[in-house]
C-alpha positions, 0 to 999 in steps of 0.5 A, a space after each residue: 481512522 487510521 494512517 500507515 507508511 508501508 514498504 515491501 521488499 524483494 521481488 515486488 516490482 514488475 508483477 503489477 503490485 500498483 496496480 493491485 494495490 491501487 484496485 484495492 485501495 479504490 474498492 475499500 475507499 482507502 486514500 493515499 498512494 503506492 509507488 516504486 522506490 529503488 529497491 522497493 515498493 512504498 504506500 501510505 494509506 489513510 482510511 477507516 481501520 478495517 479497510 487499512 488493515 485489509 490493505 496492509 494484510 495484501 501487502 503482506 504477500 503482494 499479488 501473484 507473482 510477487 515475493 515479499 521478503 521484507 515488510 515493514 509498517 509504520 503507524 503515522 498520524 491521520 492527516 485526511 491529506 489526500 483526496 483519492 487513492 493514487 499510483 506514482 511514478 
């Protein structure tokens, strides 16, 4: 199992980034959250290695209309902290 914290910068707000990330996370069985921050979108994913990697790859380029100019991913200790995946404000 794996946990990552990702941050996407660029044209990433107002392009359904959170919605599409949430749909894919649900499909893959990944738990955690995604939210808008001041100048970026951030997310935490917990799940199987393959599922988390698929979400990370999606976030590198984002949904149609997004332009990810900078991307950060940090590995974190797996905590099994979440019951589901949620979109936060």
